[in-house]
N, CA, C and O atoms as a printed pandas DataFrame, in Angstrom:
     atom_number atom_name residue_name chain_id  residue_number  x_coord  y_coord  z_coord
0              1         N          UNK        A               1   98.452   74.616  104.145
1              2        CA          UNK        A               1   97.571   75.535  103.450
2              3         C          UNK        A               1   98.338   76.859  103.166
3              4         O          UNK        A               1   99.022   77.395  104.037
4              5         N          UNK        A               2   98.202   77.343  101.963
5              6        CA          UNK        A               2   98.883   78.585  101.537
6              7         C          UNK        A               2   98.296   79.768  102.261
7              8         O          UNK        A               2   97.082   79.865  102.437
8              9         N          UNK        A               3   99.163   80.669  102.683
9             10        CA          UNK        A               3   98.715   81.831  103.412
10            11         C          UNK        A               3   97.884   82.773  102.505
11            12         O          UNK        A               3   98.303   83.087  101.391
12            13         N          UNK        A               4   96.753   83.202  102.973
13            14        CA          UNK        A               4   95.939   84.100  102.215
14            15         C          UNK        A               4   96.629   85.486  102.329
15            16         O          UNK        A               4   97.175   85.837  103.375
16            17         N          UNK        A               5   96.585   86.230  101.259
17            18        CA          UNK        A               5   97.214   87.553  101.228
18            19         C          UNK        A               5   96.216   88.674  101.277
19            20         O          UNK        A               5   95.076   88.549  100.829
20            21         N          UNK        A               6   96.677   89.785  101.836
21            22        CA          UNK        A               6   95.952   91.056  101.882
22            23         C          UNK        A               6   96.732   92.006  100.952
23            24         O          UNK        A               6   97.930   92.208  101.149
24            25         N          UNK        A               7   96.075   92.579   99.960
25            26        CA          UNK        A               7   96.713   93.532   99.084
26            27         C          UNK        A               7   96.395   94.952   99.605
27            28         O          UNK        A               7   95.235   95.355   99.689
28            29         N          UNK        A               8   97.448   95.680   99.944
29            30        CA          UNK        A               8   97.271   97.049  100.404
30            31         C          UNK        A               8   97.682   97.965   99.268
31            32         O          UNK        A               8   98.769   97.833   98.706
32            33         N          UNK        A               9   96.785   98.908   98.933
33            34        CA          UNK        A               9   97.044   99.857   97.862
34            35         C          UNK        A               9   97.042  101.260   98.506
35            36         O          UNK        A               9   95.998  101.800   98.871
36            37         N          UNK        A              10   98.246  101.817   98.626
37            38        CA          UNK        A              10   98.409  103.115   99.327
38            39         C          UNK        A              10   99.723  103.736   98.831
39            40         O          UNK        A              10  100.758  103.071   98.783
40            41         N          UNK        A              11   99.662  104.977   98.478
41            42        CA          UNK        A              11  100.894  105.645   98.031
42            43         C          UNK        A              11  101.807  106.113   99.148
43            44         O          UNK        A              11  102.936  106.532   98.889
44            45         N          UNK        A              12  101.337  106.050  100.388
45            46        CA          UNK        A              12  102.107  106.514  101.562
46            47         C          UNK        A              12  102.954  105.322  102.079
47            48         O          UNK        A              12  102.456  104.457  102.799
48            49         N          UNK        A              13  104.199  105.307  101.704
49            50        CA          UNK        A              13  105.080  104.216  102.108
50            51         C          UNK        A              13  105.281  104.116  103.632
51            52         O          UNK        A              13  105.607  103.043  104.141
52            53         N          UNK        A              14  105.093  105.188  104.334
53            54        CA          UNK        A              14  105.149  105.154  105.774
54            55         C          UNK        A              14  103.985  104.310  106.345
55            56         O          UNK        A              14  104.141  103.624  107.355
56            57         N          UNK        A              15  102.856  104.374  105.697
57            58        CA          UNK        A              15  101.739  103.527  106.101
58            59         C          UNK        A              15  102.074  102.048  105.850
59            60         O          UNK        A              15  101.670  101.182  106.626
60            61         N          UNK        A              16  102.796  101.766  104.789
61            62        CA          UNK        A              16  103.218  100.363  104.505
62            63         C          UNK        A              16  104.070   99.868  105.660
63            64         O          UNK        A              16  103.848   98.779  106.189
64            65         N          UNK        A              17  105.061  100.689  106.050
65            66        CA          UNK        A              17  105.971  100.314  107.152
66            67         C          UNK        A              17  105.187  100.091  108.480
67            68         O          UNK        A              17  105.446   99.125  109.197
68            69         N          UNK        A              18  104.245  100.981  108.787
69            70        CA          UNK        A              18  103.476  100.853  110.019
70            71         C          UNK        A              18  102.649   99.549  109.937
71            72         O          UNK        A              18  102.629   98.788  110.904
72            73         N          UNK        A              19  101.976   99.279  108.818
73            74        CA          UNK        A              19  101.188   98.042  108.710
74            75         C          UNK        A              19  101.997   96.790  108.793
75            76         O          UNK        A              19  101.589   95.812  109.420
76            77         N          UNK        A              20  103.175   96.811  108.146
77            78        CA          UNK        A              20  104.098   95.665  108.239
78            79         C          UNK        A              20  104.517   95.388  109.683
79            80         O          UNK        A              20  104.536   94.243  110.136
80            81         N          UNK        A              21  104.859   96.493  110.407
81            82        CA          UNK        A              21  105.291   96.394  111.793
82            83         C          UNK        A              21  104.151   95.852  112.656
83            84         O          UNK        A              21  104.384   94.976  113.490
84            85         N          UNK        A              22  102.951   96.341  112.480
85            86        CA          UNK        A              22  101.787   95.921  113.251
86            87         C          UNK        A              22  101.515   94.437  112.970
87            88         O          UNK        A              22  101.244   93.669  113.893
88            89         N          UNK        A              23  101.589   94.030  111.675
89            90        CA          UNK        A              23  101.327   92.627  111.345
90            91         C          UNK        A              23  102.361   91.729  111.997
91            92         O          UNK        A              23  102.034   90.633  112.452
92            93         N          UNK        A              24  103.618   92.186  112.047
93            94        CA          UNK        A              24  104.634   91.398  112.735
94            95         C          UNK        A              24  104.301   91.279  114.229
95            96         O          UNK        A              24  104.480   90.220  114.832
96            97         N          UNK        A              25  103.825   92.355  114.801
97            98        CA          UNK        A              25  103.422   92.386  116.207
98            99         C          UNK        A              25  102.351   91.340  116.537
99           100         O          UNK        A              25  102.392   90.725  117.603
100          101         N          UNK        A              26  101.410   91.141  115.641
101          102        CA          UNK        A              26  100.343   90.248  115.871
102          103         C          UNK        A              26  100.563   88.849  115.231
103          104         O          UNK        A              26   99.635   88.044  115.149
104          105         N          UNK        A              27  101.802   88.585  114.786
105          106        CA          UNK        A              27  102.193   87.273  114.287
106          107         C          UNK        A              27  101.710   86.971  112.875
107          108         O          UNK        A              27  101.436   85.819  112.541
108          109         N          UNK        A              28  101.607   88.000  112.053
109          110        CA          UNK        A              28  101.158   87.761  110.672
110          111         C          UNK        A              28  102.067   88.548  109.728
111          112         O          UNK        A              28  101.583   89.309  108.891
112          113         N          UNK        A              29  103.346   88.369  109.858
113          114        CA          UNK        A              29  104.322   89.188  109.132
114          115         C          UNK        A              29  104.249   89.079  107.594
115          116         O          UNK        A              29  104.497   90.057  106.888
116          117         N          UNK        A              30  103.921   87.933  107.105
117          118        CA          UNK        A              30  103.999   87.692  105.614
118          119         C          UNK        A              30  102.626   87.760  104.935
119          120         O          UNK        A              30  102.473   87.237  103.831
120          121         N          UNK        A              31  101.667   88.362  105.536
121          122        CA          UNK        A              31  100.306   88.340  104.960
122          123         C          UNK        A              31  100.056   89.412  103.924
123          124         O          UNK        A              31   99.176   89.256  103.078
124          125         N          UNK        A              32  100.819   90.510  103.969
125          126        CA          UNK        A              32  100.521   91.668  103.126
126          127         C          UNK        A              32  101.414   91.799  101.910
127          128         O          UNK        A              32  102.627   91.601  101.979
128          129         N          UNK        A              33  100.773   92.145  100.770
129          130        CA          UNK        A              33  101.424   92.591   99.598
130          131         C          UNK        A              33  101.073   94.083   99.427
131          132         O          UNK        A              33  100.010   94.524   99.864
132          133         N          UNK        A              34  101.938   94.827   98.813
133          134        CA          UNK        A              34  101.746   96.272   98.724
134          135         C          UNK        A              34  101.813   96.793   97.293
135          136         O          UNK        A              34  102.632   96.314   96.508
136          137         N          UNK        A              35  101.000   97.731   96.948
137          138        CA          UNK        A              35  101.060   98.491   95.711
138          139         C          UNK        A              35  100.941   99.955   96.050
139          140         O          UNK        A              35  100.283  100.325   97.022
140          141         N          UNK        A              36  101.580  100.792   95.248
141          142        CA          UNK        A              36  101.619  102.222   95.558
142          143         C          UNK        A              36  100.538  102.985   94.785
143          144         O          UNK        A              36  100.107  104.048   95.234
144          145         N          UNK        A              37  100.100  102.481   93.663
145          146        CA          UNK        A              37   99.075  103.127   92.813
146          147         C          UNK        A              37   98.042  102.125   92.372
147          148         O          UNK        A              37   98.255  100.915   92.440
148          149         N          UNK        A              38   96.912  102.647   91.915
149          150        CA          UNK        A              38   95.839  101.782   91.364
150          151         C          UNK        A              38   96.351  100.936   90.179
151          152         O          UNK        A              38   96.179   99.717   90.150
152          153         N          UNK        A              39   96.984  101.617   89.202
153          154        CA          UNK        A              39   97.493  100.805   88.058
154          155         C          UNK        A              39   98.496   99.729   88.479
155          156         O          UNK        A              39   98.475   98.632   87.921
156          157         N          UNK        A              40   99.362  100.008   89.436
157          158        CA          UNK        A              40  100.300   99.002   89.953
158          159         C          UNK        A              40   99.533   97.857   90.566
159          160         O          UNK        A              40   99.885   96.699   90.341
160          161         N          UNK        A              41   98.479   98.140   91.345
161          162        CA          UNK        A              41   97.683   97.060   91.930
162          163         C          UNK        A              41   97.002   96.245   90.887
163          164         O          UNK        A              41   96.970   95.020   91.005
164          165         N          UNK        A              42   96.444   96.863   89.850
165          166        CA          UNK        A              42   95.790   96.126   88.811
166          167         C          UNK        A              42   96.783   95.225   88.048
167          168         O          UNK        A              42   96.442   94.094   87.702
168          169         N          UNK        A              43   97.982   95.707   87.791
169          170        CA          UNK        A              43   99.015   94.895   87.194
170          171         C          UNK        A              43   99.387   93.720   88.058
171          172         O          UNK        A              43   99.580   92.609   87.566
172          173         N          UNK        A              44   99.487   93.968   89.350
173          174        CA          UNK        A              44   99.837   92.906   90.312
174          175         C          UNK        A              44   98.681   91.839   90.335
175          176         O          UNK        A              44   98.944   90.636   90.335
176          177         N          UNK        A              45   97.462   92.294   90.352
177          178        CA          UNK        A              45   96.344   91.353   90.328
178          179         C          UNK        A              45   96.327   90.532   89.043
179          180         O          UNK        A              45   96.070   89.329   89.063
180          181         N          UNK        A              46   96.607   91.204   87.922
181          182        CA          UNK        A              46   96.608   90.510   86.624
182          183         C          UNK        A              46   97.771   89.565   86.419
183          184         O          UNK        A              46   97.661   88.586   85.681
184          185         N          UNK        A              47   98.898   89.857   87.076
185          186        CA          UNK        A              47  100.095   89.081   86.793
186          187         C          UNK        A              47  100.618   88.212   87.894
187          188         O          UNK        A              47  101.173   87.148   87.619
188          189         N          UNK        A              48  100.464   88.624   89.144
189          190        CA          UNK        A              48  101.090   87.940   90.271
190          191         C          UNK        A              48  100.158   86.907   90.855
191          192         O          UNK        A              48  100.608   85.824   91.229
192          193         N          UNK        A              49   98.907   87.194   90.946
193          194        CA          UNK        A              49   97.939   86.279   91.580
194          195         C          UNK        A              49   97.342   85.395   90.532
195          196         O          UNK        A              49   97.241   85.777   89.366
196          197         N          UNK        A              50   96.929   84.163   90.954
197          198        CA          UNK        A              50   96.209   83.275   90.071
198          199         C          UNK        A              50   94.736   83.327   90.453
199          200         O          UNK        A              50   94.377   83.830   91.517
200          201         N          UNK        A              51   93.898   82.806   89.583
201          202        CA          UNK        A              51   92.468   82.824   89.850
202          203         C          UNK        A              51   92.109   82.013   91.100
203          204         O          UNK        A              51   91.091   82.291   91.735
204          205         N          UNK        A              52   92.906   81.040   91.455
205          206        CA          UNK        A              52   92.626   80.213   92.646
206          207         C          UNK        A              52   93.310   80.790   93.870
207          208         O          UNK        A              52   93.014   80.345   94.979
208          209         N          UNK        A              53   94.185   81.731   93.737
209          210        CA          UNK        A              53   94.873   82.291   94.895
210          211         C          UNK        A              53   94.822   83.793   94.866
211          212         O          UNK        A              53   95.872   84.434   94.909
212          213         N          UNK        A              54   93.632   84.395   94.792
213          214        CA          UNK        A              54   93.468   85.858   94.813
214          215         C          UNK        A              54   93.604   86.329   96.259
215          216         O          UNK        A              54   93.471   85.531   97.186
216          217         N          UNK        A              55   93.861   87.589   96.451
217          218        CA          UNK        A              55   93.912   88.139   97.828
218          219         C          UNK        A              55   92.572   87.918   98.516
219          220         O          UNK        A              55   91.521   87.908   97.876
220          221         N          UNK        A              56   92.631   87.744   99.821
221          222        CA          UNK        A              56   91.390   87.572  100.568
222          223         C          UNK        A              56   90.751   88.893  100.895
223          224         O          UNK        A              56   89.581   88.972  101.268
224          225         N          UNK        A              57   91.571   89.959  100.740
225          226        CA          UNK        A              57   91.096   91.297  101.068
226          227         C          UNK        A              57   91.965   92.310  100.345
227          228         O          UNK        A              57   93.171   92.118  100.191
228          229         N          UNK        A              58   91.336   93.392   99.904
229          230        CA          UNK        A              58   92.073   94.570   99.365
230          231         C          UNK        A              58   91.811   95.725  100.269
231          232         O          UNK        A              58   90.657   96.033  100.566
232          233         N          UNK        A              59   92.860   96.380  100.718
233          234        CA          UNK        A              59   92.742   97.561  101.595
234          235         C          UNK        A              59   93.290   98.712  100.727
235          236         O          UNK        A              59   94.412   98.665  100.221
236          237         N          UNK        A              60   92.440   99.748  100.580
237          238        CA          UNK        A              60   92.830  100.764   99.601
238          239         C          UNK        A              60   92.613  102.192  100.155
239          240         O          UNK        A              60   91.573  102.511  100.731
240          241         N          UNK        A              61   93.640  103.023   99.952
241          242        CA          UNK        A              61   93.554  104.441  100.253
242          243         C          UNK        A              61   92.719  105.091   99.139
243          244         O          UNK        A              61   92.547  104.523   98.061
244          245         N          UNK        A              62   92.212  106.284   99.426
245          246        CA          UNK        A              62   91.474  107.059   98.412
246          247         C          UNK        A              62   92.360  108.012   97.631
247          248         O          UNK        A              62   92.263  108.090   96.406
248          249         N          UNK        A              63   93.206  108.721   98.316
249          250        CA          UNK        A              63   94.030  109.790   97.711
250          251         C          UNK        A              63   95.371  109.225   97.188
251          252         O          UNK        A              63   96.354  109.128   97.922
252          253         N          UNK        A              64   95.370  108.863   95.910
253          254        CA          UNK        A              64   96.594  108.302   95.294
254          255         C          UNK        A              64   96.790  108.977   93.949
255          256         O          UNK        A              64   95.830  109.435   93.329
256          257         N          UNK        A              65   98.049  109.039   93.497
257          258        CA          UNK        A              65   98.311  109.612   92.168
258          259         C          UNK        A              65   97.889  108.662   91.087
259          260         O          UNK        A              65   97.718  107.469   91.338
260          261         N          UNK        A              66   97.716  109.165   89.890
261          262        CA          UNK        A              66   97.372  108.467   88.653
262          263         C          UNK        A              66   95.976  107.901   88.585
263          264         O          UNK        A              66   95.306  108.017   87.559
264          265         N          UNK        A              67   95.536  107.298   89.648
265          266        CA          UNK        A              67   94.153  106.732   89.736
266          267         C          UNK        A              67   93.768  106.735   91.208
267          268         O          UNK        A              67   94.397  106.057   92.021
268          269         N          UNK        A              68   92.771  107.470   91.540
269          270        CA          UNK        A              68   92.403  107.562   92.960
270          271         C          UNK        A              68   91.696  106.267   93.354
271          272         O          UNK        A              68   91.375  105.445   92.496
272          273         N          UNK        A              69   91.454  106.087   94.661
273          274        CA          UNK        A              69   90.865  104.881   95.149
274          275         C          UNK        A              69   89.499  104.588   94.659
275          276         O          UNK        A              69   89.133  103.432   94.453
276          277         N          UNK        A              70   88.722  105.645   94.465
277          278        CA          UNK        A              70   87.339  105.488   93.958
278          279         C          UNK        A              70   87.405  104.934   92.537
279          280         O          UNK        A              70   86.624  104.042   92.206
280          281         N          UNK        A              71   88.300  105.422   91.688
281          282        CA          UNK        A              71   88.419  104.925   90.330
282          283         C          UNK        A              71   88.860  103.443   90.350
283          284         O          UNK        A              71   88.297  102.603   89.648
284          285         N          UNK        A              72   89.880  103.153   91.171
285          286        CA          UNK        A              72   90.401  101.795   91.268
286          287         C          UNK        A              72   89.329  100.873   91.780
287          288         O          UNK        A              72   89.194   99.760   91.271
288          289         N          UNK        A              73   88.554  101.287   92.774
289          290        CA          UNK        A              73   87.447  100.449   93.309
290          291         C          UNK        A              73   86.449  100.162   92.184
291          292         O          UNK        A              73   86.026   99.016   92.026
292          293         N          UNK        A              74   86.069  101.158   91.412
293          294        CA          UNK        A              74   85.154  100.951   90.358
294          295         C          UNK        A              74   85.636   99.893   89.336
295          296         O          UNK        A              74   84.873   99.032   88.899
296          297         N          UNK        A              75   86.875   99.991   88.990
297          298        CA          UNK        A              75   87.503   99.005   88.078
298          299         C          UNK        A              75   87.497   97.603   88.632
299          300         O          UNK        A              75   87.168   96.636   87.945
300          301         N          UNK        A              76   87.875   97.517   89.915
301          302        CA          UNK        A              76   87.875   96.189   90.565
302          303         C          UNK        A              76   86.471   95.551   90.580
303          304         O          UNK        A              76   86.317   94.362   90.300
304          305         N          UNK        A              77   85.465   96.353   90.909
305          306        CA          UNK        A              77   84.132   95.820   91.017
306          307         C          UNK        A              77   83.488   95.534   89.676
307          308         O          UNK        A              77   82.509   94.791   89.609
308          309         N          UNK        A              78   84.025   96.116   88.591
309          310        CA          UNK        A              78   83.511   95.833   87.243
310          311         C          UNK        A              78   84.116   94.590   86.664
311          312         O          UNK        A              78   83.588   94.041   85.697
312          313         N          UNK        A              79   85.239   94.118   87.241
313          314        CA          UNK        A              79   85.963   92.978   86.718
314          315         C          UNK        A              79   85.473   91.699   87.424
315          316         O          UNK        A              79   85.638   91.565   88.636
316          317         N          UNK        A              80   84.873   90.763   86.672
317          318        CA          UNK        A              80   84.325   89.582   87.272
318          319         C          UNK        A              80   85.365   88.724   88.019
319          320         O          UNK        A              80   85.017   87.958   88.919
320          321         N          UNK        A              81   86.675   88.868   87.622
321          322        CA          UNK        A              81   87.694   88.093   88.294
322          323         C          UNK        A              81   87.945   88.599   89.723
323          324         O          UNK        A              81   88.366   87.836   90.593
324          325         N          UNK        A              82   87.683   89.890   89.954
325          326        CA          UNK        A              82   88.060   90.531   91.217
326          327         C          UNK        A              82   86.890   91.059   92.037
327          328         O          UNK        A              82   87.061   91.424   93.200
328          329         N          UNK        A              83   85.707   91.102   91.441
329          330        CA          UNK        A              83   84.587   91.769   92.102
330          331         C          UNK        A              83   84.081   91.147   93.370
331          332         O          UNK        A              83   83.320   91.781   94.101
332          333         N          UNK        A              84   84.484   89.898   93.665
333          334        CA          UNK        A              84   84.044   89.266   94.886
334          335         C          UNK        A              84   85.066   89.453   96.021
335          336         O          UNK        A              84   84.781   89.077   97.158
336          337         N          UNK        A              85   86.236   90.020   95.742
337          338        CA          UNK        A              85   87.195   90.272   96.787
338          339         C          UNK        A              85   86.748   91.487   97.608
339          340         O          UNK        A              85   86.565   92.568   97.048
340          341         N          UNK        A              86   86.570   91.331   98.906
341          342        CA          UNK        A              86   86.154   92.484   99.712
342          343         C          UNK        A              86   87.188   93.583   99.647
343          344         O          UNK        A              86   88.388   93.312   99.666
344          345         N          UNK        A              87   86.733   94.824   99.569
345          346        CA          UNK        A              87   87.605   95.986   99.548
346          347         C          UNK        A              87   87.262   96.885  100.745
347          348         O          UNK        A              87   86.118   97.301  100.930
348          349         N          UNK        A              88   88.243   97.152  101.505
349          350        CA          UNK        A              88   88.104   98.107  102.638
350          351         C          UNK        A              88   88.784   99.380  102.245
351          352         O          UNK        A              88   89.977   99.383  101.942
352          353         N          UNK        A              89   88.034  100.485  102.245
353          354        CA          UNK        A              89   88.663  101.793  101.984
354          355         C          UNK        A              89   89.297  102.207  103.325
355          356         O          UNK        A              89   88.660  102.181  104.378
356          357         N          UNK        A              90   90.552  102.580  103.235
357          358        CA          UNK        A              90   91.395  102.895  104.426
358          359         C          UNK        A              90   91.951  104.260  104.205
359          360         O          UNK        A              90   92.993  104.406  103.566
360          361         N          UNK        A              91   91.284  105.276  104.718
361          362        CA          UNK        A              91   91.603  106.657  104.378
362          363         C          UNK        A              91   91.628  107.577  105.545
363          364         O          UNK        A              91   91.055  107.269  106.590
364          365         N          UNK        A              92   92.284  108.715  105.400
365          366        CA          UNK        A              92   92.265  109.718  106.451
366          367         C          UNK        A              92   90.986  110.592  106.311
367          368         O          UNK        A              92   90.643  111.345  107.222
368          369         N          UNK        A              93   90.317  110.480  105.200
369          370        CA          UNK        A              93   89.141  111.302  104.912
370          371         C          UNK        A              93   87.964  110.957  105.785
371          372         O          UNK        A              93   87.625  109.783  105.927
372          373         N          UNK        A              94   87.331  111.951  106.374
373          374        CA          UNK        A              94   86.131  111.809  107.116
374          375         C          UNK        A              94   84.905  112.239  106.330
375          376         O          UNK        A              94   83.813  112.313  106.893
376          377         N          UNK        A              95   85.054  112.520  105.063
377          378        CA          UNK        A              95   84.001  113.059  104.185
378          379         C          UNK        A              95   82.897  111.989  104.008
379          380         O          UNK        A              95   83.147  110.933  103.428
380          381         N          UNK        A              96   81.674  112.269  104.510
381          382        CA          UNK        A              96   80.598  111.287  104.417
382          383         C          UNK        A              96   80.186  111.047  102.971
383          384         O          UNK        A              96   79.669  109.969  102.679
384          385         N          UNK        A              97   80.378  111.962  102.073
385          386        CA          UNK        A              97   80.007  111.778  100.668
386          387         C          UNK        A              97   80.966  110.813  100.013
387          388         O          UNK        A              97   80.548  109.995   99.193
388          389         N          UNK        A              98   82.250  110.885  100.353
389          390        CA          UNK        A              98   83.212  109.918   99.808
390          391         C          UNK        A              98   82.884  108.520  100.303
391          392         O          UNK        A              98   82.904  107.550   99.546
392          393         N          UNK        A              99   82.587  108.442  101.570
393          394        CA          UNK        A              99   82.213  107.118  102.111
394          395         C          UNK        A              99   80.989  106.551  101.447
395          396         O          UNK        A              99   80.954  105.374  101.087
396          397         N          UNK        A             100   80.008  107.364  101.287
397          398        CA          UNK        A             100   78.752  106.926  100.619
398          399         C          UNK        A             100   79.036  106.487   99.185
399          400         O          UNK        A             100   78.509  105.471   98.732
400          401         N          UNK        A             101   79.851  107.231   98.480
401          402        CA          UNK        A             101   80.199  106.869   97.096
402          403         C          UNK        A             101   80.903  105.526   97.020
403          404         O          UNK        A             101   80.593  104.691   96.170
404          405         N          UNK        A             102   81.890  105.325   97.956
405          406        CA          UNK        A             102   82.642  104.044   97.976
406          407         C          UNK        A             102   81.723  102.911   98.313
407          408         O          UNK        A             102   81.806  101.856   97.684
408          409         N          UNK        A             103   80.865  103.074   99.259
409          410        CA          UNK        A             103   79.967  102.007   99.640
410          411         C          UNK        A             103   79.026  101.682   98.426
411          412         O          UNK        A             103   78.727  100.518   98.159
412          413         N          UNK        A             104   78.591  102.702   97.737
413          414        CA          UNK        A             104   77.727  102.539   96.565
414          415         C          UNK        A             104   78.435  101.815   95.437
415          416         O          UNK        A             104   77.788  101.134   94.641
416          417         N          UNK        A             105   79.786  101.951   95.350
417          418        CA          UNK        A             105   80.552  101.273   94.303
418          419         C          UNK        A             105   80.888   99.807   94.689
419          420         O          UNK        A             105   81.432   99.063   93.873
420          421         N          UNK        A             106   80.571   99.415   95.891
421          422        CA          UNK        A             106   80.777   98.070   96.322
422          423         C          UNK        A             106   81.807   97.806   97.374
423          424         O          UNK        A             106   82.156   96.654   97.631
424          425         N          UNK        A             107   82.320   98.894   98.012
425          426        CA          UNK        A             107   83.298   98.646   99.107
426          427         C          UNK        A             107   82.603   97.905  100.231
427          428         O          UNK        A             107   81.432   98.133  100.534
428          429         N          UNK        A             108   83.367   97.006  100.841
429          430        CA          UNK        A             108   82.855   96.250  101.976
430          431         C          UNK        A             108   82.641   97.177  103.194
431          432         O          UNK        A             108   81.620   97.116  103.879
432          433         N          UNK        A             109   83.640   98.027  103.427
433          434        CA          UNK        A             109   83.548   98.963  104.562
434          435         C          UNK        A             109   84.519  100.120  104.312
435          436         O          UNK        A             109   85.296  100.120  103.357
436          437         N          UNK        A             110   84.442  101.067  105.176
437          438        CA          UNK        A             110   85.237  102.316  105.099
438          439         C          UNK        A             110   85.800  102.565  106.463
439          440         O          UNK        A             110   85.052  102.848  107.399
440          441         N          UNK        A             111   87.105  102.466  106.606
441          442        CA          UNK        A             111   87.740  102.614  107.911
442          443         C          UNK        A             111   88.648  103.887  107.835
443          444         O          UNK        A             111   89.455  104.023  106.915
444          445         N          UNK        A             112   88.500  104.776  108.786
445          446        CA          UNK        A             112   89.384  105.912  108.900
446          447         C          UNK        A             112   90.707  105.415  109.493
447          448         O          UNK        A             112   90.721  104.649  110.457
448          449         N          UNK        A             113   91.808  105.865  108.901
449          450        CA          UNK        A             113   93.126  105.433  109.389
450          451         C          UNK        A             113   93.300  105.800  110.855
451          452         O          UNK        A             113   93.072  106.945  111.246
452          453         N          UNK        A             114   93.703  104.830  111.663
453          454        CA          UNK        A             114   93.836  105.108  113.087
454          455         C          UNK        A             114   94.983  106.084  113.386
455          456         O          UNK        A             114   95.919  106.243  112.603
456          457         N          UNK        A             115   94.868  106.715  114.531
457          458        CA          UNK        A             115   95.897  107.673  114.994
458          459         C          UNK        A             115   96.883  107.019  115.876
459          460         O          UNK        A             115   98.073  107.324  115.793
460          461         N          UNK        A             116   96.445  106.111  116.742
461          462        CA          UNK        A             116   97.358  105.486  117.743
462          463         C          UNK        A             116   97.816  104.115  117.240
463          464         O          UNK        A             116   97.165  103.490  116.403
464          465         N          UNK        A             117   98.935  103.677  117.764
465          466        CA          UNK        A             117   99.469  102.371  117.433
466          467         C          UNK        A             117   98.550  101.294  117.848
467          468         O          UNK        A             117   98.320  100.349  117.093
468          469         N          UNK        A             118   98.000  101.401  119.052
469          470        CA          UNK        A             118   97.055  100.368  119.519
470          471         C          UNK        A             118   95.813  100.301  118.622
471          472         O          UNK        A             118   95.319   99.202  118.369
472          473         N          UNK        A             119   95.311  101.385  118.153
473          474        CA          UNK        A             119   94.190  101.355  117.258
474          475         C          UNK        A             119   94.577  100.745  115.917
475          476         O          UNK        A             119   93.766  100.070  115.282
476          477         N          UNK        A             120   95.785  100.976  115.495
477          478        CA          UNK        A             120   96.264  100.357  114.276
478          479         C          UNK        A             120   96.339   98.839  114.449
479          480         O          UNK        A             120   96.032   98.100  113.513
480          481         N          UNK        A             121   96.735   98.370  115.613
481          482        CA          UNK        A             121   96.768   96.889  115.846
482          483         C          UNK        A             121   95.360   96.336  115.756
483          484         O          UNK        A             121   95.151   95.277  115.163
484          485         N          UNK        A             122   94.380   97.037  116.338
485          486        CA          UNK        A             122   93.013   96.575  116.294
486          487         C          UNK        A             122   92.480   96.522  114.843
487          488         O          UNK        A             122   91.788   95.584  114.447
488          489         N          UNK        A             123   92.821   97.535  114.097
489          490        CA          UNK        A             123   92.429   97.597  112.697
490          491         C          UNK        A             123   93.067   96.477  111.896
491          492         O          UNK        A             123   92.404   95.869  111.056
492          493         N          UNK        A             124   94.361   96.187  112.140
493          494        CA          UNK        A             124   95.074   95.082  111.472
494          495         C          UNK        A             124   94.425   93.756  111.830
495          496         O          UNK        A             124   94.377   92.865  110.981
496          497         N          UNK        A             125   93.941   93.589  113.004
497          498        CA          UNK        A             125   93.235   92.329  113.403
498          499         C          UNK        A             125   91.982   92.185  112.591
499          500         O          UNK        A             125   91.627   91.074  112.196
500          501         N          UNK        A             126   91.296   93.282  112.327
501          502        CA          UNK        A             126   90.105   93.268  111.458
502          503         C          UNK        A             126   90.487   92.778  110.051
503          504         O          UNK        A             126   89.832   91.907  109.478
504          505         N          UNK        A             127   91.544   93.351  109.527
505          506        CA          UNK        A             127   92.048   92.948  108.213
506          507         C          UNK        A             127   92.371   91.452  108.230
507          508         O          UNK        A             127   91.949   90.723  107.333
508          509         N          UNK        A             128   93.104   90.993  109.229
509          510        CA          UNK        A             128   93.541   89.614  109.299
510          511         C          UNK        A             128   92.320   88.653  109.416
511          512         O          UNK        A             128   92.381   87.503  108.981
512          513         N          UNK        A             129   91.255   89.143  109.993
513          514        CA          UNK        A             129   90.070   88.330  110.135
514          515         C          UNK        A             129   89.514   87.851  108.777
515          516         O          UNK        A             129   88.898   86.790  108.676
516          517         N          UNK        A             130   89.755   88.670  107.744
517          518        CA          UNK        A             130   89.295   88.282  106.389
518          519         C          UNK        A             130   90.020   87.058  105.908
519          520         O          UNK        A             130   89.434   86.198  105.250
520          521         N          UNK        A             131   91.320   86.967  106.236
521          522        CA          UNK        A             131   92.109   85.807  105.910
522          523         C          UNK        A             131   91.551   84.540  106.540
523          524         O          UNK        A             131   91.438   83.498  105.895
524          525         N          UNK        A             132   91.208   84.657  107.811
525          526        CA          UNK        A             132   90.637   83.533  108.525
526          527         C          UNK        A             132   89.290   83.114  108.020
527          528         O          UNK        A             132   88.965   81.928  107.943
528          529         N          UNK        A             133   88.506   84.118  107.675
529          530        CA          UNK        A             133   87.141   83.805  107.083
530          531         C          UNK        A             133   87.292   83.129  105.764
531          532         O          UNK        A             133   86.598   82.149  105.493
532          533         N          UNK        A             134   88.182   83.619  104.923
533          534        CA          UNK        A             134   88.427   83.064  103.596
534          535         C          UNK        A             134   88.933   81.662  103.656
535          536         O          UNK        A             134   88.621   80.858  102.777
536          537         N          UNK        A             135   89.718   81.329  104.677
537          538        CA          UNK        A             135   90.282   80.043  104.807
538          539         C          UNK        A             135   89.286   78.957  105.205
539          540         O          UNK        A             135   89.618   77.773  105.132
540          541         N          UNK        A             136   88.124   79.312  105.606
541          542        CA          UNK        A             136   87.096   78.393  106.098
542          543         C          UNK        A             136   86.080   78.032  104.981
543          544         O          UNK        A             136   84.890   78.317  105.110
544          545         N          UNK        A             137   86.542   77.430  103.934
545          546        CA          UNK        A             137   85.664   76.845  102.945
546          547         C          UNK        A             137   84.938   77.835  102.048
547          548         O          UNK        A             137   83.855   77.517  101.557
548          549         N          UNK        A             138   85.481   79.012  101.815
549          550        CA          UNK        A             138   84.818   79.980  100.954
550          551         C          UNK        A             138   85.165   79.757   99.461
551          552         O          UNK        A             138   84.601   80.404   98.579
552          553         N          UNK        A             139   86.066   78.867   99.217
553          554        CA          UNK        A             139   86.430   78.552   97.796
554          555         C          UNK        A             139   87.605   79.367   97.294
555          556         O          UNK        A             139   88.025   79.164   96.154
556          557         N          UNK        A             140   88.139   80.243   98.050
557          558        CA          UNK        A             140   89.345   81.050   97.615
558          559         C          UNK        A             140   90.454   80.771   98.505
559          560         O          UNK        A             140   91.540   81.325   98.331
């Protein structure tokens, strides 16, 4: 069975390194693909993935250049090819209005970026759980 992918959209490359390291720690080193901006992620979705092998989860930061996470989320949820992919907003923002807006646009959940390495491991396990759920007969 082909490995389900998680697409991480975040302009902070340090966060990419941390997530890669954590995924290696929990035995899922090759699960993540990364994009730095919303437009880059949309190009990746349009060109790299096929309709039968879409990411099982999109993890997205809010504060990014060119197109913020809210704008990218709106575009993803308007596109019938991608609107069923769960999106977790992964942000440092604790603003309840941003959270409410994202949830209203169709985000699956809103997770504040962890501070400790152990909390990051626990968060990565949540992300990885979407791959396992998707692999059990969901059609993707």
